[in-house]
PDB file with one MODEL, atoms N, CA, C and O in Angstrom:
MODEL        1
ATOM      1  N   MET A   1     -46.563  35.178 -55.164  1.00  0.00           N
ATOM      2  CA  MET A   1     -45.450  34.245 -55.171  1.00  0.00           C
ATOM      3  C   MET A   1     -45.668  33.215 -56.264  1.00  0.00           C
ATOM      4  O   MET A   1     -46.799  32.917 -56.648  1.00  0.00           O
ATOM      5  N   LEU A   2     -44.578  32.687 -56.746  1.00  0.00           N
ATOM      6  CA  LEU A   2     -44.627  31.637 -57.754  1.00  0.00           C
ATOM      7  C   LEU A   2     -43.950  30.382 -57.224  1.00  0.00           C
ATOM      8  O   LEU A   2     -42.954  30.448 -56.503  1.00  0.00           O
ATOM      9  N   GLU A   3     -44.511  29.240 -57.597  1.00  0.00           N
ATOM     10  CA  GLU A   3     -43.900  27.956 -57.263  1.00  0.00           C
ATOM     11  C   GLU A   3     -43.507  27.268 -58.562  1.00  0.00           C
ATOM     12  O   GLU A   3     -44.309  27.132 -59.486  1.00  0.00           O
ATOM     13  N   PHE A   4     -42.262  26.842 -58.605  1.00  0.00           N
ATOM     14  CA  PHE A   4     -41.729  26.115 -59.752  1.00  0.00           C
ATOM     15  C   PHE A   4     -41.336  24.718 -59.290  1.00  0.00           C
ATOM     16  O   PHE A   4     -40.822  24.553 -58.183  1.00  0.00           O
ATOM     17  N   ASN A   5     -41.570  23.722 -60.118  1.00  0.00           N
ATOM     18  CA  ASN A   5     -41.099  22.361 -59.853  1.00  0.00           C
ATOM     19  C   ASN A   5     -40.408  21.833 -61.098  1.00  0.00           C
ATOM     20  O   ASN A   5     -40.951  21.895 -62.201  1.00  0.00           O
ATOM     21  N   LEU A   6     -39.217  21.320 -60.909  1.00  0.00           N
ATOM     22  CA  LEU A   6     -38.485  20.636 -61.973  1.00  0.00           C
ATOM     23  C   LEU A   6     -38.485  19.151 -61.644  1.00  0.00           C
ATOM     24  O   LEU A   6     -38.111  18.756 -60.539  1.00  0.00           O
ATOM     25  N   TYR A   7     -38.900  18.332 -62.592  1.00  0.00           N
ATOM     26  CA  TYR A   7     -38.940  16.878 -62.428  1.00  0.00           C
ATOM     27  C   TYR A   7     -37.821  16.291 -63.282  1.00  0.00           C
ATOM     28  O   TYR A   7     -37.797  16.469 -64.500  1.00  0.00           O
ATOM     29  N   ILE A   8     -36.892  15.585 -62.627  1.00  0.00           N
ATOM     30  CA  ILE A   8     -35.677  15.126 -63.294  1.00  0.00           C
ATOM     31  C   ILE A   8     -35.475  13.640 -63.036  1.00  0.00           C
ATOM     32  O   ILE A   8     -35.421  13.206 -61.885  1.00  0.00           O
ATOM     33  N   GLY A   9     -35.366  12.873 -64.091  1.00  0.00           N
ATOM     34  CA  GLY A   9     -35.070  11.450 -63.961  1.00  0.00           C
ATOM     35  C   GLY A   9     -33.566  11.210 -63.972  1.00  0.00           C
ATOM     36  O   GLY A   9     -32.800  12.016 -64.500  1.00  0.00           O
ATOM     37  N   THR A  10     -33.158  10.097 -63.386  1.00  0.00           N
ATOM     38  CA  THR A  10     -31.727   9.770 -63.375  1.00  0.00           C
ATOM     39  C   THR A  10     -31.308   9.032 -64.645  1.00  0.00           C
ATOM     40  O   THR A  10     -30.138   9.053 -65.029  1.00  0.00           O
ATOM     41  N   GLY A  11     -32.276   8.381 -65.291  1.00  0.00           N
ATOM     42  CA  GLY A  11     -31.947   7.664 -66.526  1.00  0.00           C
ATOM     43  C   GLY A  11     -30.872   6.630 -66.303  1.00  0.00           C
ATOM     44  O   GLY A  11     -31.026   5.730 -65.478  1.00  0.00           O
ATOM     45  N   LYS A  12     -29.789   6.756 -67.033  1.00  0.00           N
ATOM     46  CA  LYS A  12     -28.684   5.795 -66.980  1.00  0.00           C
ATOM     47  C   LYS A  12     -27.727   6.031 -65.810  1.00  0.00           C
ATOM     48  O   LYS A  12     -26.864   5.201 -65.524  1.00  0.00           O
ATOM     49  N   TYR A  13     -27.889   7.162 -65.144  1.00  0.00           N
ATOM     50  CA  TYR A  13     -26.904   7.551 -64.150  1.00  0.00           C
ATOM     51  C   TYR A  13     -27.266   7.065 -62.748  1.00  0.00           C
ATOM     52  O   TYR A  13     -28.434   6.827 -62.438  1.00  0.00           O
ATOM     53  N   ASP A  14     -26.261   6.927 -61.927  1.00  0.00           N
ATOM     54  CA  ASP A  14     -26.400   6.555 -60.531  1.00  0.00           C
ATOM     55  C   ASP A  14     -27.119   7.675 -59.783  1.00  0.00           C
ATOM     56  O   ASP A  14     -26.905   8.855 -60.064  1.00  0.00           O
ATOM     57  N   LYS A  15     -27.974   7.300 -58.828  1.00  0.00           N
ATOM     58  CA  LYS A  15     -28.751   8.276 -58.062  1.00  0.00           C
ATOM     59  C   LYS A  15     -27.846   9.254 -57.311  1.00  0.00           C
ATOM     60  O   LYS A  15     -28.135  10.449 -57.250  1.00  0.00           O
ATOM     61  N   THR A  16     -26.765   8.752 -56.747  1.00  0.00           N
ATOM     62  CA  THR A  16     -25.851   9.609 -55.990  1.00  0.00           C
ATOM     63  C   THR A  16     -25.163  10.613 -56.905  1.00  0.00           C
ATOM     64  O   THR A  16     -25.044  11.788 -56.559  1.00  0.00           O
ATOM     65  N   GLU A  17     -24.711  10.158 -58.070  1.00  0.00           N
ATOM     66  CA  GLU A  17     -24.083  11.068 -59.047  1.00  0.00           C
ATOM     67  C   GLU A  17     -25.068  12.146 -59.484  1.00  0.00           C
ATOM     68  O   GLU A  17     -24.721  13.324 -59.575  1.00  0.00           O
ATOM     69  N   THR A  18     -26.294  11.726 -59.751  1.00  0.00           N
ATOM     70  CA  THR A  18     -27.315  12.661 -60.206  1.00  0.00           C
ATOM     71  C   THR A  18     -27.603  13.704 -59.137  1.00  0.00           C
ATOM     72  O   THR A  18     -27.692  14.895 -59.434  1.00  0.00           O
ATOM     73  N   LYS A  19     -27.747  13.262 -57.905  1.00  0.00           N
ATOM     74  CA  LYS A  19     -28.031  14.180 -56.802  1.00  0.00           C
ATOM     75  C   LYS A  19     -26.908  15.195 -56.635  1.00  0.00           C
ATOM     76  O   LYS A  19     -27.167  16.381 -56.430  1.00  0.00           O
ATOM     77  N   THR A  20     -25.681  14.743 -56.721  1.00  0.00           N
ATOM     78  CA  THR A  20     -24.528  15.631 -56.596  1.00  0.00           C
ATOM     79  C   THR A  20     -24.531  16.684 -57.687  1.00  0.00           C
ATOM     80  O   THR A  20     -24.304  17.864 -57.418  1.00  0.00           O
ATOM     81  N   LEU A  21     -24.787  16.263 -58.922  1.00  0.00           N
ATOM     82  CA  LEU A  21     -24.828  17.193 -60.047  1.00  0.00           C
ATOM     83  C   LEU A  21     -25.966  18.198 -59.885  1.00  0.00           C
ATOM     84  O   LEU A  21     -25.770  19.397 -60.085  1.00  0.00           O
ATOM     85  N   ILE A  22     -27.154  17.712 -59.524  1.00  0.00           N
ATOM     86  CA  ILE A  22     -28.305  18.601 -59.340  1.00  0.00           C
ATOM     87  C   ILE A  22     -27.997  19.649 -58.271  1.00  0.00           C
ATOM     88  O   ILE A  22     -28.236  20.838 -58.483  1.00  0.00           O
ATOM     89  N   LYS A  23     -27.470  19.218 -57.129  1.00  0.00           N
ATOM     90  CA  LYS A  23     -27.169  20.153 -56.043  1.00  0.00           C
ATOM     91  C   LYS A  23     -26.134  21.186 -56.478  1.00  0.00           C
ATOM     92  O   LYS A  23     -26.272  22.371 -56.174  1.00  0.00           O
ATOM     93  N   SER A  24     -25.111  20.746 -57.179  1.00  0.00           N
ATOM     94  CA  SER A  24     -24.069  21.660 -57.625  1.00  0.00           C
ATOM     95  C   SER A  24     -24.631  22.727 -58.567  1.00  0.00           C
ATOM     96  O   SER A  24     -24.352  23.916 -58.410  1.00  0.00           O
ATOM     97  N   LEU A  25     -25.424  22.289 -59.546  1.00  0.00           N
ATOM     98  CA  LEU A  25     -25.984  23.237 -60.509  1.00  0.00           C
ATOM     99  C   LEU A  25     -27.048  24.126 -59.870  1.00  0.00           C
ATOM    100  O   LEU A  25     -27.073  25.331 -60.120  1.00  0.00           O
ATOM    101  N   ALA A  26     -27.922  23.553 -59.054  1.00  0.00           N
ATOM    102  CA  ALA A  26     -28.978  24.342 -58.407  1.00  0.00           C
ATOM    103  C   ALA A  26     -28.382  25.370 -57.442  1.00  0.00           C
ATOM    104  O   ALA A  26     -28.851  26.507 -57.378  1.00  0.00           O
ATOM    105  N   ASP A  27     -27.359  24.976 -56.701  1.00  0.00           N
ATOM    106  CA  ASP A  27     -26.714  25.901 -55.759  1.00  0.00           C
ATOM    107  C   ASP A  27     -26.103  27.109 -56.475  1.00  0.00           C
ATOM    108  O   ASP A  27     -26.029  28.198 -55.906  1.00  0.00           O
ATOM    109  N   SER A  28     -25.666  26.916 -57.720  1.00  0.00           N
ATOM    110  CA  SER A  28     -25.034  28.011 -58.454  1.00  0.00           C
ATOM    111  C   SER A  28     -26.062  29.005 -59.018  1.00  0.00           C
ATOM    112  O   SER A  28     -25.700  30.113 -59.414  1.00  0.00           O
ATOM    113  N   VAL A  29     -27.341  28.608 -59.053  1.00  0.00           N
ATOM    114  CA  VAL A  29     -28.378  29.452 -59.672  1.00  0.00           C
ATOM    115  C   VAL A  29     -29.418  29.941 -58.664  1.00  0.00           C
ATOM    116  O   VAL A  29     -29.878  31.080 -58.750  1.00  0.00           O
ATOM    117  N   LEU A  30     -29.786  29.094 -57.718  1.00  0.00           N
ATOM    118  CA  LEU A  30     -30.920  29.372 -56.834  1.00  0.00           C
ATOM    119  C   LEU A  30     -30.460  29.776 -55.443  1.00  0.00           C
ATOM    120  O   LEU A  30     -29.440  29.295 -54.949  1.00  0.00           O
ATOM    121  N   THR A  31     -31.223  30.665 -54.815  1.00  0.00           N
ATOM    122  CA  THR A  31     -30.904  31.077 -53.437  1.00  0.00           C
ATOM    123  C   THR A  31     -31.568  30.173 -52.414  1.00  0.00           C
ATOM    124  O   THR A  31     -31.178  30.164 -51.247  1.00  0.00           O
ATOM    125  N   GLY A  32     -32.567  29.412 -52.841  1.00  0.00           N
ATOM    126  CA  GLY A  32     -33.232  28.474 -51.954  1.00  0.00           C
ATOM    127  C   GLY A  32     -34.101  27.521 -52.748  1.00  0.00           C
ATOM    128  O   GLY A  32     -34.707  27.904 -53.749  1.00  0.00           O
ATOM    129  N   TYR A  33     -34.159  26.280 -52.300  1.00  0.00           N
ATOM    130  CA  TYR A  33     -34.976  25.259 -52.966  1.00  0.00           C
ATOM    131  C   TYR A  33     -35.080  24.045 -52.064  1.00  0.00           C
ATOM    132  O   TYR A  33     -34.343  23.920 -51.085  1.00  0.00           O
ATOM    133  N   THR A  34     -35.996  23.157 -52.397  1.00  0.00           N
ATOM    134  CA  THR A  34     -36.113  21.876 -51.720  1.00  0.00           C
ATOM    135  C   THR A  34     -35.868  20.791 -52.754  1.00  0.00           C
ATOM    136  O   THR A  34     -36.478  20.799 -53.823  1.00  0.00           O
ATOM    137  N   LEU A  35     -34.983  19.864 -52.443  1.00  0.00           N
ATOM    138  CA  LEU A  35     -34.688  18.751 -53.340  1.00  0.00           C
ATOM    139  C   LEU A  35     -35.348  17.495 -52.771  1.00  0.00           C
ATOM    140  O   LEU A  35     -35.058  17.070 -51.653  1.00  0.00           O
ATOM    141  N   ILE A  36     -36.239  16.918 -53.570  1.00  0.00           N
ATOM    142  CA  ILE A  36     -37.013  15.758 -53.128  1.00  0.00           C
ATOM    143  C   ILE A  36     -36.609  14.541 -53.945  1.00  0.00           C
ATOM    144  O   ILE A  36     -36.642  14.573 -55.175  1.00  0.00           O
ATOM    145  N   GLU A  37     -36.225  13.466 -53.257  1.00  0.00           N
ATOM    146  CA  GLU A  37     -35.922  12.201 -53.935  1.00  0.00           C
ATOM    147  C   GLU A  37     -37.216  11.409 -54.068  1.00  0.00           C
ATOM    148  O   GLU A  37     -37.991  11.308 -53.117  1.00  0.00           O
ATOM    149  N   THR A  38     -37.443  10.855 -55.237  1.00  0.00           N
ATOM    150  CA  THR A  38     -38.677  10.129 -55.483  1.00  0.00           C
ATOM    151  C   THR A  38     -38.450   9.049 -56.538  1.00  0.00           C
ATOM    152  O   THR A  38     -37.334   8.869 -57.025  1.00  0.00           O
ATOM    153  N   THR A  39     -39.501   8.343 -56.881  1.00  0.00           N
ATOM    154  CA  THR A  39     -39.465   7.380 -57.983  1.00  0.00           C
ATOM    155  C   THR A  39     -40.463   7.847 -59.020  1.00  0.00           C
ATOM    156  O   THR A  39     -41.618   8.129 -58.700  1.00  0.00           O
ATOM    157  N   GLY A  40     -40.019   7.930 -60.260  1.00  0.00           N
ATOM    158  CA  GLY A  40     -40.904   8.336 -61.341  1.00  0.00           C
ATOM    159  C   GLY A  40     -41.083   7.200 -62.329  1.00  0.00           C
ATOM    160  O   GLY A  40     -40.339   6.219 -62.329  1.00  0.00           O
ATOM    161  N   ILE A  41     -42.081   7.362 -63.160  1.00  0.00           N
ATOM    162  CA  ILE A  41     -42.304   6.402 -64.244  1.00  0.00           C
ATOM    163  C   ILE A  41     -42.361   7.195 -65.538  1.00  0.00           C
ATOM    164  O   ILE A  41     -43.151   8.130 -65.670  1.00  0.00           O
ATOM    165  N   TRP A  42     -41.529   6.823 -66.478  1.00  0.00           N
ATOM    166  CA  TRP A  42     -41.477   7.486 -67.774  1.00  0.00           C
ATOM    167  C   TRP A  42     -41.596   6.421 -68.841  1.00  0.00           C
ATOM    168  O   TRP A  42     -40.753   5.530 -68.949  1.00  0.00           O
ATOM    169  N   LYS A  43     -42.650   6.524 -69.625  1.00  0.00           N
ATOM    170  CA  LYS A  43     -42.916   5.570 -70.702  1.00  0.00           C
ATOM    171  C   LYS A  43     -42.919   4.135 -70.184  1.00  0.00           C
ATOM    172  O   LYS A  43     -42.369   3.232 -70.813  1.00  0.00           O
ATOM    173  N   GLY A  44     -43.554   3.942 -69.013  1.00  0.00           N
ATOM    174  CA  GLY A  44     -43.715   2.613 -68.448  1.00  0.00           C
ATOM    175  C   GLY A  44     -42.520   2.078 -67.681  1.00  0.00           C
ATOM    176  O   GLY A  44     -42.590   0.975 -67.139  1.00  0.00           O
ATOM    177  N   LYS A  45     -41.423   2.826 -67.619  1.00  0.00           N
ATOM    178  CA  LYS A  45     -40.231   2.374 -66.904  1.00  0.00           C
ATOM    179  C   LYS A  45     -40.031   3.186 -65.639  1.00  0.00           C
ATOM    180  O   LYS A  45     -40.066   4.416 -65.661  1.00  0.00           O
ATOM    181  N   ARG A  46     -39.817   2.473 -64.521  1.00  0.00           N
ATOM    182  CA  ARG A  46     -39.515   3.144 -63.253  1.00  0.00           C
ATOM    183  C   ARG A  46     -38.081   3.630 -63.261  1.00  0.00           C
ATOM    184  O   ARG A  46     -37.183   2.980 -63.797  1.00  0.00           O
ATOM    185  N   GLU A  47     -37.887   4.795 -62.651  1.00  0.00           N
ATOM    186  CA  GLU A  47     -36.524   5.292 -62.477  1.00  0.00           C
ATOM    187  C   GLU A  47     -36.457   6.183 -61.253  1.00  0.00           C
ATOM    188  O   GLU A  47     -37.429   6.848 -60.893  1.00  0.00           O
ATOM    189  N   ASP A  48     -35.306   6.186 -60.625  1.00  0.00           N
ATOM    190  CA  ASP A  48     -35.078   7.126 -59.540  1.00  0.00           C
ATOM    191  C   ASP A  48     -35.185   8.526 -60.124  1.00  0.00           C
ATOM    192  O   ASP A  48     -34.705   8.791 -61.227  1.00  0.00           O
ATOM    193  N   SER A  49     -35.812   9.407 -59.379  1.00  0.00           N
ATOM    194  CA  SER A  49     -36.046  10.760 -59.874  1.00  0.00           C
ATOM    195  C   SER A  49     -35.881  11.770 -58.752  1.00  0.00           C
ATOM    196  O   SER A  49     -35.803  11.421 -57.574  1.00  0.00           O
ATOM    197  N   PHE A  50     -35.830  13.027 -59.152  1.00  0.00           N
ATOM    198  CA  PHE A  50     -35.728  14.136 -58.210  1.00  0.00           C
ATOM    199  C   PHE A  50     -36.701  15.226 -58.619  1.00  0.00           C
ATOM    200  O   PHE A  50     -36.988  15.412 -59.802  1.00  0.00           O
ATOM    201  N   ILE A  51     -37.202  15.942 -57.626  1.00  0.00           N
ATOM    202  CA  ILE A  51     -38.014  17.131 -57.853  1.00  0.00           C
ATOM    203  C   ILE A  51     -37.305  18.284 -57.155  1.00  0.00           C
ATOM    204  O   ILE A  51     -36.979  18.200 -55.971  1.00  0.00           O
ATOM    205  N   ILE A  52     -37.072  19.350 -57.892  1.00  0.00           N
ATOM    206  CA  ILE A  52     -36.567  20.579 -57.285  1.00  0.00           C
ATOM    207  C   ILE A  52     -37.773  21.498 -57.142  1.00  0.00           C
ATOM    208  O   ILE A  52     -38.396  21.877 -58.134  1.00  0.00           O
ATOM    209  N   ASN A  53     -38.094  21.852 -55.906  1.00  0.00           N
ATOM    210  CA  ASN A  53     -39.213  22.750 -55.625  1.00  0.00           C
ATOM    211  C   ASN A  53     -38.657  24.116 -55.259  1.00  0.00           C
ATOM    212  O   ASN A  53     -37.818  24.236 -54.366  1.00  0.00           O
ATOM    213  N   ILE A  54     -39.129  25.147 -55.957  1.00  0.00           N
ATOM    214  CA  ILE A  54     -38.653  26.512 -55.741  1.00  0.00           C
ATOM    215  C   ILE A  54     -39.860  27.415 -55.529  1.00  0.00           C
ATOM    216  O   ILE A  54     -40.801  27.387 -56.322  1.00  0.00           O
ATOM    217  N   VAL A  55     -39.844  28.210 -54.474  1.00  0.00           N
ATOM    218  CA  VAL A  55     -40.867  29.217 -54.229  1.00  0.00           C
ATOM    219  C   VAL A  55     -40.155  30.562 -54.216  1.00  0.00           C
ATOM    220  O   VAL A  55     -39.244  30.783 -53.417  1.00  0.00           O
ATOM    221  N   GLU A  56     -40.574  31.457 -55.104  1.00  0.00           N
ATOM    222  CA  GLU A  56     -39.901  32.746 -55.262  1.00  0.00           C
ATOM    223  C   GLU A  56     -40.914  33.872 -55.370  1.00  0.00           C
ATOM    224  O   GLU A  56     -41.990  33.706 -55.944  1.00  0.00           O
ATOM    225  N   GLN A  57     -40.562  34.998 -54.822  1.00  0.00           N
ATOM    226  CA  GLN A  57     -41.392  36.192 -54.960  1.00  0.00           C
ATOM    227  C   GLN A  57     -41.208  36.781 -56.350  1.00  0.00           C
ATOM    228  O   GLN A  57     -42.165  37.257 -56.962  1.00  0.00           O
ATOM    229  N   ASP A  58     -39.991  36.747 -56.842  1.00  0.00           N
ATOM    230  CA  ASP A  58     -39.693  37.308 -58.160  1.00  0.00           C
ATOM    231  C   ASP A  58     -39.851  36.235 -59.224  1.00  0.00           C
ATOM    232  O   ASP A  58     -39.696  35.045 -58.952  1.00  0.00           O
ATOM    233  N   ASN A  59     -40.158  36.664 -60.424  1.00  0.00           N
ATOM    234  CA  ASN A  59     -40.270  35.721 -61.525  1.00  0.00           C
ATOM    235  C   ASN A  59     -38.869  35.428 -62.055  1.00  0.00           C
ATOM    236  O   ASN A  59     -38.267  36.248 -62.748  1.00  0.00           O
ATOM    237  N   ILE A  60     -38.372  34.267 -61.722  1.00  0.00           N
ATOM    238  CA  ILE A  60     -37.033  33.858 -62.161  1.00  0.00           C
ATOM    239  C   ILE A  60     -37.148  32.703 -63.164  1.00  0.00           C
ATOM    240  O   ILE A  60     -36.284  31.828 -63.234  1.00  0.00           O
ATOM    241  N   GLN A  61     -38.231  32.727 -63.928  1.00  0.00           N
ATOM    242  CA  GLN A  61     -38.498  31.629 -64.853  1.00  0.00           C
ATOM    243  C   GLN A  61     -37.366  31.438 -65.864  1.00  0.00           C
ATOM    244  O   GLN A  61     -37.048  30.300 -66.210  1.00  0.00           O
ATOM    245  N   ALA A  62     -36.755  32.512 -66.341  1.00  0.00           N
ATOM    246  CA  ALA A  62     -35.667  32.389 -67.318  1.00  0.00           C
ATOM    247  C   ALA A  62     -34.494  31.617 -66.713  1.00  0.00           C
ATOM    248  O   ALA A  62     -33.906  30.759 -67.371  1.00  0.00           O
ATOM    249  N   GLU A  63     -34.157  31.922 -65.465  1.00  0.00           N
ATOM    250  CA  GLU A  63     -33.055  31.231 -64.801  1.00  0.00           C
ATOM    251  C   GLU A  63     -33.391  29.754 -64.582  1.00  0.00           C
ATOM    252  O   GLU A  63     -32.536  28.884 -64.745  1.00  0.00           O
ATOM    253  N   ILE A  64     -34.629  29.487 -64.216  1.00  0.00           N
ATOM    254  CA  ILE A  64     -35.047  28.104 -63.969  1.00  0.00           C
ATOM    255  C   ILE A  64     -35.077  27.310 -65.278  1.00  0.00           C
ATOM    256  O   ILE A  64     -34.684  26.144 -65.300  1.00  0.00           O
ATOM    257  N   LYS A  65     -35.532  27.925 -66.354  1.00  0.00           N
ATOM    258  CA  LYS A  65     -35.517  27.252 -67.661  1.00  0.00           C
ATOM    259  C   LYS A  65     -34.088  26.955 -68.092  1.00  0.00           C
ATOM    260  O   LYS A  65     -33.808  25.893 -68.648  1.00  0.00           O
ATOM    261  N   ALA A  66     -33.182  27.901 -67.833  1.00  0.00           N
ATOM    262  CA  ALA A  66     -31.770  27.673 -68.163  1.00  0.00           C
ATOM    263  C   ALA A  66     -31.212  26.508 -67.342  1.00  0.00           C
ATOM    264  O   ALA A  66     -30.472  25.676 -67.868  1.00  0.00           O
ATOM    265  N   LEU A  67     -31.562  26.446 -66.063  1.00  0.00           N
ATOM    266  CA  LEU A  67     -31.125  25.344 -65.203  1.00  0.00           C
ATOM    267  C   LEU A  67     -31.672  24.014 -65.729  1.00  0.00           C
ATOM    268  O   LEU A  67     -30.947  23.021 -65.786  1.00  0.00           O
ATOM    269  N   ALA A  68     -32.944  23.997 -66.109  1.00  0.00           N
ATOM    270  CA  ALA A  68     -33.557  22.778 -66.643  1.00  0.00           C
ATOM    271  C   ALA A  68     -32.846  22.314 -67.909  1.00  0.00           C
ATOM    272  O   ALA A  68     -32.639  21.117 -68.108  1.00  0.00           O
ATOM    273  N   THR A  69     -32.477  23.247 -68.750  1.00  0.00           N
ATOM    274  CA  THR A  69     -31.777  22.907 -69.991  1.00  0.00           C
ATOM    275  C   THR A  69     -30.412  22.294 -69.701  1.00  0.00           C
ATOM    276  O   THR A  69     -30.035  21.293 -70.311  1.00  0.00           O
ATOM    277  N   VAL A  70     -29.680  22.889 -68.779  1.00  0.00           N
ATOM    278  CA  VAL A  70     -28.354  22.364 -68.420  1.00  0.00           C
ATOM    279  C   VAL A  70     -28.490  20.977 -67.790  1.00  0.00           C
ATOM    280  O   VAL A  70     -27.718  20.075 -68.114  1.00  0.00           O
ATOM    281  N   LEU A  71     -29.459  20.799 -66.896  1.00  0.00           N
ATOM    282  CA  LEU A  71     -29.673  19.493 -66.284  1.00  0.00           C
ATOM    283  C   LEU A  71     -30.030  18.444 -67.341  1.00  0.00           C
ATOM    284  O   LEU A  71     -29.513  17.327 -67.311  1.00  0.00           O
ATOM    285  N   ARG A  72     -30.903  18.803 -68.263  1.00  0.00           N
ATOM    286  CA  ARG A  72     -31.288  17.873 -69.338  1.00  0.00           C
ATOM    287  C   ARG A  72     -30.060  17.442 -70.143  1.00  0.00           C
ATOM    288  O   ARG A  72     -29.882  16.259 -70.436  1.00  0.00           O
ATOM    289  N   GLU A  73     -29.226  18.405 -70.492  1.00  0.00           N
ATOM    290  CA  GLU A  73     -28.030  18.099 -71.285  1.00  0.00           C
ATOM    291  C   GLU A  73     -27.011  17.287 -70.486  1.00  0.00           C
ATOM    292  O   GLU A  73     -26.484  16.293 -70.987  1.00  0.00           O
ATOM    293  N   GLN A  74     -26.729  17.702 -69.250  1.00  0.00           N
ATOM    294  CA  GLN A  74     -25.717  17.036 -68.429  1.00  0.00           C
ATOM    295  C   GLN A  74     -26.109  15.602 -68.081  1.00  0.00           C
ATOM    296  O   GLN A  74     -25.251  14.726 -67.977  1.00  0.00           O
ATOM    297  N   LEU A  75     -27.415  15.367 -67.901  1.00  0.00           N
ATOM    298  CA  LEU A  75     -27.893  14.041 -67.522  1.00  0.00           C
ATOM    299  C   LEU A  75     -28.357  13.216 -68.725  1.00  0.00           C
ATOM    300  O   LEU A  75     -28.865  12.106 -68.570  1.00  0.00           O
ATOM    301  N   ASN A  76     -28.177  13.769 -69.907  1.00  0.00           N
ATOM    302  CA  ASN A  76     -28.536  13.071 -71.147  1.00  0.00           C
ATOM    303  C   ASN A  76     -30.002  12.615 -71.132  1.00  0.00           C
ATOM    304  O   ASN A  76     -30.318  11.476 -71.477  1.00  0.00           O
ATOM    305  N   GLN A  77     -30.885  13.532 -70.725  1.00  0.00           N
ATOM    306  CA  GLN A  77     -32.312  13.255 -70.667  1.00  0.00           C
ATOM    307  C   GLN A  77     -33.002  13.797 -71.926  1.00  0.00           C
ATOM    308  O   GLN A  77     -32.526  14.758 -72.531  1.00  0.00           O
ATOM    309  N   LYS A  78     -34.107  13.187 -72.310  1.00  0.00           N
ATOM    310  CA  LYS A  78     -34.884  13.709 -73.437  1.00  0.00           C
ATOM    311  C   LYS A  78     -35.580  15.000 -73.039  1.00  0.00           C
ATOM    312  O   LYS A  78     -35.743  15.904 -73.859  1.00  0.00           O
ATOM    313  N   CYS A  79     -35.992  15.086 -71.770  1.00  0.00           N
ATOM    314  CA  CYS A  79     -36.655  16.303 -71.307  1.00  0.00           C
ATOM    315  C   CYS A  79     -36.594  16.378 -69.784  1.00  0.00           C
ATOM    316  O   CYS A  79     -36.354  15.384 -69.100  1.00  0.00           O
ATOM    317  N   VAL A  80     -36.817  17.578 -69.283  1.00  0.00           N
ATOM    318  CA  VAL A  80     -37.010  17.848 -67.862  1.00  0.00           C
ATOM    319  C   VAL A  80     -38.329  18.595 -67.781  1.00  0.00           C
ATOM    320  O   VAL A  80     -38.522  19.583 -68.490  1.00  0.00           O
ATOM    321  N   LEU A  81     -39.244  18.140 -66.928  1.00  0.00           N
ATOM    322  CA  LEU A  81     -40.554  18.771 -66.808  1.00  0.00           C
ATOM    323  C   LEU A  81     -40.469  19.963 -65.865  1.00  0.00           C
ATOM    324  O   LEU A  81     -39.922  19.858 -64.767  1.00  0.00           O
ATOM    325  N   LEU A  82     -41.016  21.103 -66.299  1.00  0.00           N
ATOM    326  CA  LEU A  82     -41.100  22.304 -65.477  1.00  0.00           C
ATOM    327  C   LEU A  82     -42.565  22.672 -65.309  1.00  0.00           C
ATOM    328  O   LEU A  82     -43.284  22.831 -66.295  1.00  0.00           O
ATOM    329  N   THR A  83     -43.012  22.809 -64.058  1.00  0.00           N
ATOM    330  CA  THR A  83     -44.357  23.317 -63.792  1.00  0.00           C
ATOM    331  C   THR A  83     -44.223  24.644 -63.052  1.00  0.00           C
ATOM    332  O   THR A  83     -43.289  24.854 -62.278  1.00  0.00           O
ATOM    333  N   THR A  84     -45.179  25.531 -63.310  1.00  0.00           N
ATOM    334  CA  THR A  84     -45.194  26.851 -62.686  1.00  0.00           C
ATOM    335  C   THR A  84     -46.620  27.170 -62.263  1.00  0.00           C
ATOM    336  O   THR A  84     -47.567  26.958 -63.020  1.00  0.00           O
ATOM    337  N   LYS A  85     -46.762  27.683 -61.046  1.00  0.00           N
ATOM    338  CA  LYS A  85     -48.095  28.117 -60.632  1.00  0.00           C
ATOM    339  C   LYS A  85     -47.990  29.242 -59.615  1.00  0.00           C
ATOM    340  O   LYS A  85     -47.020  29.339 -58.863  1.00  0.00           O
ATOM    341  N   LYS A  86     -49.026  30.097 -59.612  1.00  0.00           N
ATOM    342  CA  LYS A  86     -49.121  31.146 -58.596  1.00  0.00           C
ATOM    343  C   LYS A  86     -49.633  30.521 -57.318  1.00  0.00           C
ATOM    344  O   LYS A  86     -50.539  29.688 -57.338  1.00  0.00           O
ATOM    345  N   ILE A  87     -49.044  30.930 -56.205  1.00  0.00           N
ATOM    346  CA  ILE A  87     -49.478  30.404 -54.914  1.00  0.00           C
ATOM    347  C   ILE A  87     -49.585  31.533 -53.905  1.00  0.00           C
ATOM    348  O   ILE A  87     -48.960  32.583 -54.057  1.00  0.00           O
ATOM    349  N   LYS A  88     -50.374  31.307 -52.887  1.00  0.00           N
ATOM    350  CA  LYS A  88     -50.452  32.226 -51.761  1.00  0.00           C
ATOM    351  C   LYS A  88     -49.556  31.641 -50.667  1.00  0.00           C
ATOM    352  O   LYS A  88     -49.647  30.460 -50.331  1.00  0.00           O
ATOM    353  N   VAL A  89     -48.703  32.485 -50.131  1.00  0.00           N
ATOM    354  CA  VAL A  89     -47.750  32.046 -49.117  1.00  0.00           C
ATOM    355  C   VAL A  89     -47.971  32.840 -47.830  1.00  0.00           C
ATOM    356  O   VAL A  89     -48.210  34.048 -47.857  1.00  0.00           O
ATOM    357  N   GLU A  90     -47.886  32.142 -46.722  1.00  0.00           N
ATOM    358  CA  GLU A  90     -48.009  32.787 -45.419  1.00  0.00           C
ATOM    359  C   GLU A  90     -46.938  32.211 -44.509  1.00  0.00           C
ATOM    360  O   GLU A  90     -46.878  31.000 -44.300  1.00  0.00           O
ATOM    361  N   PHE A  91     -46.101  33.074 -43.972  1.00  0.00           N
ATOM    362  CA  PHE A  91     -45.085  32.640 -43.021  1.00  0.00           C
ATOM    363  C   PHE A  91     -45.669  32.753 -41.616  1.00  0.00           C
ATOM    364  O   PHE A  91     -46.140  33.819 -41.220  1.00  0.00           O
ATOM    365  N   ILE A  92     -45.636  31.672 -40.877  1.00  0.00           N
ATOM    366  CA  ILE A  92     -46.220  31.650 -39.536  1.00  0.00           C
ATOM    367  C   ILE A  92     -45.135  31.387 -38.504  1.00  0.00           C
ATOM    368  O   ILE A  92     -45.422  31.330 -37.308  1.00  0.00           O
TER     369      ILE A  92
ENDMDL
END
């Protein structure tokens, strides 16, 4: 299994607007994810942020990179951080 995390700042936008946009775009691409509201610091400035956590059996990295690109453009961000790692998953 693979775990992907997208780290997205709100920048100039309202947290509610950002959350709505993220959910709309993520829902159109992903079959399941967890959206986490958090506070991030970028270049010494605090900002409301979101993490999209995705755990997938298949490698959908191309789709996730495309989602990150659209989010970066729509939210007028300099970048969106994507992390990827292999994980062991057990359903109990």
